[in-house]
NUSE-99987 format. One record per atom (N, C-alpha, C): residue number from 0; residue in one letter; atom name; x, y, z. Coordinates in nm, 2 decimals. Example, Ala and Ser with C-alpha at 12.3 -4.5 7.8 and 13.67 -1.06 7.14 Angstrom:
<atoms>
resi | resn | name | u | v | w
0 | a | N | 1.32 | -0.57 | 0.78 .
0 | a | CA | 1.23 | -0.45 | 0.78 .
0 | a | C | 1.32 | -0.33 | 0.78 .
1 | s | N | 1.28 | -0.22 | 0.71 .
1 | s | CA | 1.37 | -0.11 | 0.71 .
1 | s | C | 1.29 | 0.00 | 0.79 .
</atoms>
This chain:
<atoms>
resi | resn | name | u | v | w
0 | m | N | 0.09 | -0.10 | 0.00 .
0 | m | CA | 0.02 | 0.01 | -0.01 .
0 | m | C | 0.08 | 0.12 | 0.01 .
1 | d | N | 0.03 | 0.23 | -0.12 .
1 | d | CA | 0.14 | 0.34 | -0.07 .
1 | d | C | 0.03 | 0.43 | -0.01 .
2 | f | N | 0.10 | 0.56 | 0.04 .
2 | f | CA | 0.07 | 0.64 | 0.12 .
2 | f | C | 0.10 | 0.76 | 0.06 .
3 | s | N | 0.04 | 0.88 | 0.08 .
3 | s | CA | 0.10 | 1.05 | 0.04 .
3 | s | C | 0.15 | 1.11 | 0.11 .
4 | i | N | 0.23 | 1.22 | 0.14 .
4 | i | CA | 0.27 | 1.23 | 0.25 .
4 | i | C | 0.23 | 1.29 | 0.33 .
5 | g | N | 0.11 | 1.34 | 0.31 .
5 | g | CA | 0.03 | 1.35 | 0.46 .
5 | g | C | -0.01 | 1.29 | 0.51 .
6 | d | N | -0.04 | 1.13 | 0.44 .
6 | d | CA | -0.06 | 1.03 | 0.51 .
6 | d | C | 0.07 | 1.02 | 0.61 .
7 | v | N | 0.13 | 1.01 | 0.60 .
7 | v | CA | 0.31 | 0.99 | 0.63 .
7 | v | C | 0.29 | 1.02 | 0.74 .
8 | s | N | 0.31 | 1.16 | 0.71 .
8 | s | CA | 0.30 | 1.28 | 0.82 .
8 | s | C | 0.21 | 1.25 | 0.91 .
9 | r | N | 0.10 | 1.20 | 0.94 .
9 | r | CA | -0.03 | 1.18 | 1.04 .
9 | r | C | 0.01 | 1.03 | 1.08 .
10 | r | N | 0.07 | 0.97 | 1.06 .
10 | r | CA | 0.11 | 0.83 | 1.03 .
10 | r | C | 0.21 | 0.81 | 1.17 .
11 | a | N | 0.33 | 0.90 | 1.15 .
11 | a | CA | 0.44 | 0.90 | 1.17 .
11 | a | C | 0.45 | 1.03 | 1.28 .
12 | g | N | 0.39 | 1.10 | 1.30 .
12 | g | CA | 0.40 | 1.23 | 1.38 .
12 | g | C | 0.46 | 1.32 | 1.37 .
13 | v | N | 0.48 | 1.35 | 1.22 .
13 | v | CA | 0.59 | 1.44 | 1.17 .
13 | v | C | 0.56 | 1.51 | 1.06 .
14 | k | N | 0.59 | 1.65 | 1.08 .
14 | k | CA | 0.59 | 1.74 | 0.98 .
14 | k | C | 0.60 | 1.75 | 0.85 .
15 | v | N | 0.53 | 1.74 | 0.74 .
15 | v | CA | 0.57 | 1.74 | 0.60 .
15 | v | C | 0.69 | 1.79 | 0.57 .
16 | a | N | 0.70 | 1.91 | 0.62 .
16 | a | CA | 0.85 | 1.99 | 0.63 .
16 | a | C | 0.93 | 1.91 | 0.67 .
17 | t | N | 0.96 | 1.83 | 0.77 .
17 | t | CA | 1.05 | 1.74 | 0.80 .
17 | t | C | 1.03 | 1.65 | 0.78 .
18 | i | N | 0.94 | 1.59 | 0.70 .
18 | i | CA | 0.96 | 1.45 | 0.61 .
18 | i | C | 1.10 | 1.51 | 0.47 .
19 | r | N | 1.04 | 1.61 | 0.46 .
19 | r | CA | 1.13 | 1.70 | 0.33 .
19 | r | C | 1.24 | 1.70 | 0.32 .
20 | y | N | 1.25 | 1.73 | 0.48 .
20 | y | CA | 1.37 | 1.80 | 0.55 .
20 | y | C | 1.49 | 1.67 | 0.54 .
21 | y | N | 1.40 | 1.52 | 0.59 .
21 | y | CA | 1.51 | 1.41 | 0.61 .
21 | y | C | 1.55 | 1.33 | 0.49 .
22 | e | N | 1.47 | 1.41 | 0.40 .
22 | e | CA | 1.45 | 1.31 | 0.23 .
22 | e | C | 1.60 | 1.43 | 0.19 .
23 | e | N | 1.59 | 1.55 | 0.22 .
23 | e | CA | 1.71 | 1.61 | 0.17 .
23 | e | C | 1.82 | 1.59 | 0.22 .
24 | i | N | 1.85 | 1.56 | 0.36 .
24 | i | CA | 1.98 | 1.53 | 0.43 .
24 | i | C | 1.99 | 1.41 | 0.40 .
25 | g | N | 1.93 | 1.28 | 0.35 .
25 | g | CA | 1.97 | 1.17 | 0.33 .
25 | g | C | 1.89 | 1.05 | 0.47 .
26 | l | N | 1.85 | 1.11 | 0.56 .
26 | l | CA | 1.79 | 1.00 | 0.67 .
26 | l | C | 1.64 | 0.93 | 0.65 .
27 | m | N | 1.61 | 0.99 | 0.50 .
27 | m | CA | 1.49 | 0.91 | 0.44 .
27 | m | C | 1.53 | 0.96 | 0.31 .
28 | p | N | 1.51 | 0.83 | 0.22 .
28 | p | CA | 1.52 | 0.80 | 0.05 .
28 | p | C | 1.47 | 0.86 | 0.05 .
29 | v | N | 1.52 | 0.90 | -0.10 .
29 | v | CA | 1.34 | 0.95 | -0.21 .
29 | v | C | 1.25 | 0.88 | -0.27 .
30 | p | N | 1.17 | 0.94 | -0.23 .
30 | p | CA | 1.03 | 0.83 | -0.23 .
30 | p | C | 1.02 | 0.82 | -0.39 .
31 | s | N | 0.91 | 0.74 | -0.43 .
31 | s | CA | 0.89 | 0.74 | -0.59 .
31 | s | C | 0.79 | 0.84 | -0.57 .
32 | r | N | 0.76 | 0.85 | -0.75 .
32 | r | CA | 0.62 | 0.98 | -0.76 .
32 | r | C | 0.52 | 0.93 | -0.84 .
33 | t | N | 0.40 | 0.97 | -0.83 .
33 | t | CA | 0.33 | 0.94 | -0.96 .
33 | t | C | 0.32 | 1.00 | -1.06 .
34 | s | N | 0.27 | 0.97 | -1.15 .
34 | s | CA | 0.30 | 1.04 | -1.25 .
34 | s | C | 0.24 | 1.18 | -1.22 .
35 | g | N | 0.15 | 1.27 | -1.15 .
35 | g | CA | 0.16 | 1.36 | -1.10 .
35 | g | C | 0.22 | 1.43 | -1.03 .
36 | r | N | 0.39 | 1.37 | -1.01 .
36 | r | CA | 0.51 | 1.41 | -0.97 .
36 | r | C | 0.43 | 1.46 | -0.77 .
37 | q | N | 0.35 | 1.34 | -0.76 .
37 | q | CA | 0.31 | 1.31 | -0.60 .
37 | q | C | 0.39 | 1.22 | -0.52 .
38 | r | N | 0.43 | 1.29 | -0.42 .
38 | r | CA | 0.53 | 1.17 | -0.32 .
38 | r | C | 0.46 | 1.04 | -0.28 .
39 | r | N | 0.49 | 0.94 | -0.30 .
39 | r | CA | 0.46 | 0.82 | -0.21 .
39 | r | C | 0.51 | 0.72 | -0.13 .
40 | y | N | 0.51 | 0.70 | -0.07 .
40 | y | CA | 0.57 | 0.60 | 0.07 .
40 | y | C | 0.50 | 0.47 | 0.09 .
41 | r | N | 0.56 | 0.41 | 0.15 .
41 | r | CA | 0.54 | 0.20 | 0.19 .
41 | r | C | 0.58 | 0.25 | 0.30 .
42 | q | N | 0.45 | 0.10 | 0.38 .
42 | q | CA | 0.54 | 0.11 | 0.50 .
42 | q | C | 0.66 | 0.10 | 0.54 .
43 | a | N | 0.76 | 0.05 | 0.48 .
43 | a | CA | 0.89 | 0.05 | 0.55 .
43 | a | C | 0.93 | 0.23 | 0.59 .
44 | e | N | 0.89 | 0.33 | 0.46 .
44 | e | CA | 0.95 | 0.41 | 0.51 .
44 | e | C | 0.84 | 0.50 | 0.62 .
45 | v | N | 0.75 | 0.44 | 0.66 .
45 | v | CA | 0.65 | 0.46 | 0.77 .
45 | v | C | 0.79 | 0.41 | 0.85 .
46 | d | N | 0.75 | 0.34 | 0.85 .
46 | d | CA | 0.87 | 0.30 | 1.01 .
46 | d | C | 0.96 | 0.34 | 1.05 .
47 | r | N | 1.05 | 0.33 | 0.91 .
47 | r | CA | 1.16 | 0.41 | 0.93 .
47 | r | C | 1.13 | 0.59 | 0.98 .
48 | l | N | 1.03 | 0.66 | 0.91 .
48 | l | CA | 1.04 | 0.81 | 0.98 .
48 | l | C | 1.02 | 0.79 | 1.13 .
49 | g | N | 0.93 | 0.68 | 1.19 .
49 | g | CA | 0.91 | 0.65 | 1.28 .
49 | g | C | 1.05 | 0.63 | 1.41 .
50 | f | N | 1.14 | 0.58 | 1.34 .
50 | f | CA | 1.20 | 0.51 | 1.43 .
50 | f | C | 1.32 | 0.65 | 1.45 .
51 | i | N | 1.30 | 0.72 | 1.30 .
51 | i | CA | 1.38 | 0.87 | 1.31 .
51 | i | C | 1.34 | 0.95 | 1.44 .
52 | r | N | 1.23 | 0.99 | 1.40 .
52 | r | CA | 1.12 | 1.06 | 1.51 .
52 | r | C | 1.15 | 1.02 | 1.67 .
53 | h | N | 1.12 | 0.88 | 1.71 .
53 | h | CA | 1.18 | 0.88 | 1.79 .
53 | h | C | 1.31 | 0.89 | 1.87 .
54 | s | N | 1.43 | 0.87 | 1.78 .
54 | s | CA | 1.52 | 0.87 | 1.83 .
54 | s | C | 1.56 | 1.03 | 1.84 .
55 | r | N | 1.51 | 1.11 | 1.74 .
55 | r | CA | 1.52 | 1.25 | 1.79 .
55 | r | C | 1.44 | 1.30 | 1.92 .
56 | e | N | 1.33 | 1.24 | 1.98 .
56 | e | CA | 1.26 | 1.27 | 2.07 .
56 | e | C | 1.39 | 1.24 | 2.17 .
57 | l | N | 1.47 | 1.15 | 2.18 .
57 | l | CA | 1.55 | 1.09 | 2.31 .
57 | l | C | 1.66 | 1.15 | 2.28 .
58 | g | N | 1.67 | 1.27 | 2.17 .
58 | g | CA | 1.80 | 1.33 | 2.19 .
58 | g | C | 1.90 | 1.32 | 2.11 .
59 | f | N | 1.91 | 1.17 | 2.03 .
59 | f | CA | 1.98 | 1.16 | 1.92 .
59 | f | C | 2.04 | 1.28 | 1.82 .
60 | s | N | 2.17 | 1.25 | 1.79 .
60 | s | CA | 2.19 | 1.39 | 1.70 .
60 | s | C | 2.17 | 1.34 | 1.54 .
61 | v | N | 2.17 | 1.38 | 1.45 .
61 | v | CA | 2.16 | 1.37 | 1.27 .
61 | v | C | 2.22 | 1.27 | 1.26 .
62 | e | N | 2.36 | 1.29 | 1.30 .
62 | e | CA | 2.47 | 1.21 | 1.20 .
62 | e | C | 2.44 | 1.06 | 1.32 .
63 | a | N | 2.40 | 1.08 | 1.47 .
63 | a | CA | 2.42 | 0.92 | 1.54 .
63 | a | C | 2.34 | 0.82 | 1.47 .
64 | i | N | 2.20 | 0.93 | 1.42 .
64 | i | CA | 2.06 | 0.83 | 1.36 .
64 | i | C | 2.11 | 0.81 | 1.25 .
65 | r | N | 2.19 | 0.87 | 1.17 .
65 | r | CA | 2.23 | 0.84 | 1.00 .
65 | r | C | 2.29 | 0.68 | 1.09 .
66 | e | N | 2.41 | 0.64 | 1.18 .
66 | e | CA | 2.48 | 0.57 | 1.21 .
66 | e | C | 2.41 | 0.49 | 1.25 .
67 | l | N | 2.31 | 0.54 | 1.34 .
67 | l | CA | 2.19 | 0.38 | 1.43 .
67 | l | C | 2.12 | 0.34 | 1.30 .
68 | l | N | 2.09 | 0.40 | 1.17 .
68 | l | CA | 2.02 | 0.36 | 1.09 .
68 | l | C | 2.12 | 0.26 | 0.99 .
69 | a | N | 2.25 | 0.28 | 0.93 .
69 | a | CA | 2.33 | 0.18 | 0.85 .
69 | a | C | 2.38 | 0.11 | 0.98 .
70 | l | N | 2.40 | 0.12 | 1.09 .
70 | l | CA | 2.39 | -0.03 | 1.15 .
70 | l | C | 2.27 | -0.13 | 1.18 .
71 | s | N | 2.18 | -0.07 | 1.16 .
71 | s | CA | 2.03 | -0.12 | 1.16 .
71 | s | C | 2.01 | -0.19 | 1.06 .
72 | r | N | 2.07 | -0.16 | 0.96 .
72 | r | CA | 2.07 | -0.26 | 0.82 .
72 | r | C | 2.17 | -0.39 | 0.84 .
73 | r | N | 2.22 | -0.45 | 0.92 .
73 | r | CA | 2.29 | -0.52 | 0.92 .
73 | r | C | 2.27 | -0.61 | 1.08 .
74 | p | N | 2.17 | -0.66 | 1.08 .
74 | p | CA | 2.14 | -0.76 | 1.16 .
74 | p | C | 2.20 | -0.83 | 1.23 .
75 | a | N | 2.30 | -0.91 | 1.17 .
75 | a | CA | 2.35 | -1.03 | 1.24 .
75 | a | C | 2.49 | -0.94 | 1.26 .
76 | d | N | 2.53 | -0.86 | 1.31 .
76 | d | CA | 2.65 | -0.78 | 1.30 .
76 | d | C | 2.62 | -0.78 | 1.52 .
77 | s | N | 2.75 | -0.77 | 1.54 .
77 | s | CA | 2.77 | -0.73 | 1.69 .
77 | s | C | 2.66 | -0.62 | 1.73 .
78 | c | N | 2.62 | -0.57 | 1.86 .
78 | c | CA | 2.56 | -0.41 | 1.90 .
78 | c | C | 2.67 | -0.34 | 1.97 .
79 | t | N | 2.77 | -0.41 | 1.98 .
79 | t | CA | 2.87 | -0.34 | 2.06 .
79 | t | C | 2.88 | -0.22 | 2.02 .
80 | n | N | 2.92 | -0.11 | 1.89 .
80 | n | CA | 2.86 | -0.03 | 1.85 .
80 | n | C | 2.78 | 0.08 | 1.86 .
81 | i | N | 2.64 | 0.01 | 1.91 .
81 | i | CA | 2.49 | 0.08 | 1.90 .
81 | i | C | 2.52 | 0.07 | 2.08 .
82 | d | N | 2.56 | 0.02 | 2.14 .
82 | d | CA | 2.57 | -0.01 | 2.28 .
82 | d | C | 2.66 | 0.12 | 2.32 .
83 | e | N | 2.74 | 0.13 | 2.28 .
83 | e | CA | 2.86 | 0.25 | 2.33 .
83 | e | C | 2.84 | 0.38 | 2.29 .
84 | m | N | 2.72 | 0.38 | 2.14 .
84 | m | CA | 2.67 | 0.45 | 2.12 .
84 | m | C | 2.56 | 0.55 | 2.19 .
85 | a | N | 2.49 | 0.42 | 2.26 .
85 | a | CA | 2.37 | 0.50 | 2.38 .
85 | a | C | 2.46 | 0.52 | 2.51 .
86 | r | N | 2.55 | 0.44 | 2.54 .
86 | r | CA | 2.61 | 0.50 | 2.66 .
86 | r | C | 2.69 | 0.65 | 2.65 .
87 | r | N | 2.74 | 0.66 | 2.53 .
87 | r | CA | 2.78 | 0.82 | 2.57 .
87 | r | C | 2.65 | 0.92 | 2.57 .
88 | h | N | 2.58 | 0.88 | 2.45 .
88 | h | CA | 2.44 | 0.98 | 2.49 .
88 | h | C | 2.42 | 0.98 | 2.63 .
89 | l | N | 2.34 | 0.83 | 2.67 .
89 | l | CA | 2.33 | 0.84 | 2.85 .
89 | l | C | 2.39 | 0.98 | 2.92 .
90 | l | N | 2.60 | 0.94 | 2.88 .
90 | l | CA | 2.63 | 1.04 | 2.95 .
90 | l | C | 2.65 | 1.19 | 2.91 .
91 | a | N | 2.60 | 1.21 | 2.84 .
91 | a | CA | 2.62 | 1.35 | 2.81 .
91 | a | C | 2.48 | 1.42 | 2.84 .
92 | i | N | 2.37 | 1.33 | 2.83 .
92 | i | CA | 2.21 | 1.34 | 2.90 .
92 | i | C | 2.24 | 1.41 | 3.07 .
93 | d | N | 2.37 | 1.32 | 3.12 .
93 | d | CA | 2.37 | 1.32 | 3.27 .
93 | d | C | 2.44 | 1.46 | 3.27 .
94 | r | N | 2.51 | 1.48 | 3.20 .
94 | r | CA | 2.58 | 1.62 | 3.18 .
94 | r | C | 2.54 | 1.74 | 3.17 .
95 | r | N | 2.39 | 1.72 | 3.09 .
95 | r | CA | 2.29 | 1.83 | 3.06 .
95 | r | C | 2.25 | 1.85 | 3.15 .
96 | i | N | 2.18 | 1.69 | 3.23 .
96 | i | CA | 2.09 | 1.75 | 3.38 .
96 | i | C | 2.19 | 1.81 | 3.52 .
97 | e | N | 2.32 | 1.76 | 3.51 .
97 | e | CA | 2.42 | 1.86 | 3.57 .
97 | e | C | 2.33 | 2.03 | 3.61 .
98 | q | N | 2.41 | 2.04 | 3.39 .
98 | q | CA | 2.39 | 2.16 | 3.38 .
98 | q | C | 2.27 | 2.23 | 3.44 .
99 | l | N | 2.13 | 2.16 | 3.41 .
99 | l | CA | 2.01 | 2.22 | 3.42 .
99 | l | C | 2.04 | 2.22 | 3.57 .
100 | v | N | 2.06 | 2.11 | 3.67 .
100 | v | CA | 2.01 | 2.15 | 3.83 .
100 | v | C | 2.12 | 2.25 | 3.89 .
101 | a | N | 2.25 | 2.31 | 3.76 .
101 | a | CA | 2.29 | 2.45 | 3.84 .
101 | a | C | 2.25 | 2.56 | 3.82 .
102 | l | N | 2.18 | 2.57 | 3.73 .
102 | l | CA | 2.13 | 2.65 | 3.65 .
102 | l | C | 1.99 | 2.69 | 3.73 .
103 | r | N | 1.91 | 2.57 | 3.76 .
103 | r | CA | 1.83 | 2.59 | 3.85 .
103 | r | C | 1.84 | 2.66 | 3.98 .
104 | t | N | 1.96 | 2.61 | 4.05 .
104 | t | CA | 1.98 | 2.66 | 4.19 .
104 | t | C | 2.05 | 2.84 | 4.11 .
105 | v | N | 2.06 | 2.86 | 4.04 .
105 | v | CA | 2.07 | 2.98 | 4.00 .
105 | v | C | 1.97 | 3.10 | 4.00 .
106 | l | N | 1.87 | 3.03 | 3.93 .
106 | l | CA | 1.71 | 3.07 | 3.91 .
106 | l | C | 1.74 | 3.07 | 4.01 .
107 | e | N | 1.68 | 2.96 | 4.12 .
107 | e | CA | 1.65 | 3.01 | 4.27 .
107 | e | C | 1.68 | 3.10 | 4.38 .
108 | q | N | 1.82 | 3.10 | 4.34 .
108 | q | CA | 1.87 | 3.21 | 4.40 .
108 | q | C | 1.82 | 3.30 | 4.39 .
109 | m | N | 1.82 | 3.41 | 4.23 .
109 | m | CA | 1.75 | 3.50 | 4.20 .
109 | m | C | 1.64 | 3.52 | 4.28 .
110 | v | N | 1.56 | 3.41 | 4.23 .
110 | v | CA | 1.41 | 3.44 | 4.29 .
110 | v | C | 1.38 | 3.51 | 4.40 .
111 | e | N | 1.48 | 3.42 | 4.49 .
111 | e | CA | 1.43 | 3.39 | 4.63 .
111 | e | C | 1.54 | 3.58 | 4.69 .
112 | e | N | 1.61 | 3.64 | 4.62 .
112 | e | CA | 1.70 | 3.76 | 4.67 .
112 | e | C | 1.61 | 3.83 | 4.58 .
113 | c | N | 1.47 | 3.85 | 4.54 .
113 | c | CA | 1.41 | 3.94 | 4.45 .
113 | c | C | 1.33 | 3.99 | 4.58 .
114 | g | N | 1.36 | 4.16 | 4.54 .
114 | g | CA | 1.30 | 4.22 | 4.69 .
114 | g | C | 1.13 | 4.26 | 4.62 .
115 | h | N | 1.16 | 4.28 | 4.51 .
115 | h | CA | 1.00 | 4.33 | 4.43 .
115 | h | C | 1.01 | 4.46 | 4.45 .
116 | g | N | 1.14 | 4.54 | 4.44 .
116 | g | CA | 1.13 | 4.67 | 4.42 .
116 | g | C | 1.10 | 4.72 | 4.27 .
117 | r | N | 1.24 | 4.77 | 4.25 .
117 | r | CA | 1.24 | 4.88 | 4.10 .
117 | r | C | 1.38 | 4.78 | 4.05 .
118 | v | N | 1.32 | 4.80 | 3.92 .
118 | v | CA | 1.46 | 4.77 | 3.83 .
118 | v | C | 1.59 | 4.79 | 3.89 .
119 | g | N | 1.58 | 4.95 | 3.93 .
119 | g | CA | 1.78 | 4.98 | 3.94 .
119 | g | C | 1.81 | 4.88 | 4.10 .
120 | e | N | 1.74 | 4.80 | 4.14 .
120 | e | CA | 1.76 | 4.79 | 4.28 .
120 | e | C | 1.74 | 4.61 | 4.28 .
121 | c | N | 1.69 | 4.56 | 4.15 .
121 | c | CA | 1.68 | 4.45 | 4.07 .
121 | c | C | 1.80 | 4.31 | 4.13 .
122 | r | N | 1.78 | 4.20 | 4.24 .
122 | r | CA | 1.87 | 4.10 | 4.29 .
122 | r | C | 1.93 | 3.99 | 4.09 .
123 | v | N | 1.76 | 4.00 | 4.05 .
123 | v | CA | 1.79 | 3.92 | 3.92 .
123 | v | C | 1.86 | 4.01 | 3.83 .
124 | i | N | 1.87 | 4.15 | 3.77 .
124 | i | CA | 1.92 | 4.21 | 3.69 .
124 | i | C | 2.11 | 4.20 | 3.77 .
125 | q | N | 2.09 | 4.24 | 3.88 .
125 | q | CA | 2.25 | 4.24 | 3.95 .
125 | q | C | 2.34 | 4.10 | 3.92 .
126 | i | N | 2.28 | 3.99 | 3.98 .
126 | i | CA | 2.30 | 3.88 | 3.96 .
126 | i | C | 2.36 | 3.82 | 3.81 .
127 | l | N | 2.26 | 3.85 | 3.75 .
127 | l | CA | 2.29 | 3.82 | 3.57 .
127 | l | C | 2.42 | 3.91 | 3.56 .
128 | a | N | 2.42 | 4.03 | 3.57 .
128 | a | CA | 2.55 | 4.11 | 3.54 .
128 | a | C | 2.67 | 4.07 | 3.65 .
129 | d | N | 2.64 | 4.04 | 3.71 .
129 | d | CA | 2.75 | 3.94 | 3.81 .
129 | d | C | 2.82 | 3.84 | 3.76 .
130 | y | N | 2.72 | 3.77 | 3.70 .
130 | y | CA | 2.74 | 3.61 | 3.68 .
130 | y | C | 2.88 | 3.63 | 3.56 .
131 | d | N | 2.84 | 3.69 | 3.45 .
131 | d | CA | 2.94 | 3.69 | 3.37 .
131 | d | C | 3.05 | 3.74 | 3.41 .
132 | h | N | 3.08 | 3.89 | 3.49 .
132 | h | CA | 3.22 | 3.85 | 3.52 .
132 | h | C | 3.27 | 3.82 | 3.61 .
133 | r | N | 3.20 | 3.71 | 3.69 .
133 | r | CA | 3.23 | 3.59 | 3.76 .
133 | r | C | 3.31 | 3.50 | 3.67 .
134 | m | N | 3.23 | 3.44 | 3.60 .
134 | m | CA | 3.28 | 3.35 | 3.51 .
134 | m | C | 3.37 | 3.34 | 3.44 .
135 | h | N | 3.43 | 3.48 | 3.42 .
135 | h | CA | 3.51 | 3.51 | 3.33 .
135 | h | C | 3.70 | 3.51 | 3.42 .
136 | e | N | 3.62 | 3.58 | 3.56 .
136 | e | CA | 3.73 | 3.54 | 3.67 .
136 | e | C | 3.75 | 3.38 | 3.71 .
137 | e | N | 3.65 | 3.33 | 3.70 .
137 | e | CA | 3.67 | 3.18 | 3.73 .
137 | e | C | 3.76 | 3.10 | 3.64 .
138 | h | N | 3.76 | 3.17 | 3.50 .
138 | h | CA | 3.86 | 3.09 | 3.41 .
138 | h | C | 3.94 | 3.11 | 3.36 .
139 | g | N | 3.97 | 3.29 | 3.43 .
139 | g | CA | 4.12 | 3.34 | 3.43 .
139 | g | C | 4.09 | 3.43 | 3.28 .
140 | r | N | 3.95 | 3.44 | 3.25 .
140 | r | CA | 3.97 | 3.62 | 3.14 .
140 | r | C | 3.87 | 3.69 | 3.18 .
141 | v | N | 3.98 | 3.76 | 3.30 .
141 | v | CA | 3.90 | 3.90 | 3.35 .
141 | v | C | 3.86 | 4.00 | 3.22 .
142 | e | N | 3.83 | 4.06 | 3.18 .
142 | e | CA | 3.80 | 4.17 | 3.05 .
142 | e | C | 3.79 | 4.31 | 3.11 .
</atoms>
């Protein structure tokens, strides 16, 4: 059964423009076309698009997805490379979580110190202004 790009979009939960983009960068194969030049897709492309969407939701980069797709075409191979890729991605997520927790701490401090007065006395503005200066001092780049 063939599907139009709109059908594929609905089935896979991906915008039409995103499907075209994935075709343009080679994540999706160029689809066959009708005599009227309409794109036509098979279930395999719908499934592939679902794989790509889910991978993106998990935060994998386009290059990582490209590699995962290539590895998935060799089902008899060891999955060591895939496991290592997932581990590296998990470490990157852990680092990002640490950064977000630190960000949350700074924002909580800013909100708690807010006196709800005038902008000229605003602790949020003061902390934001001081933060850039402190970061340069901590990294030896005082300007």
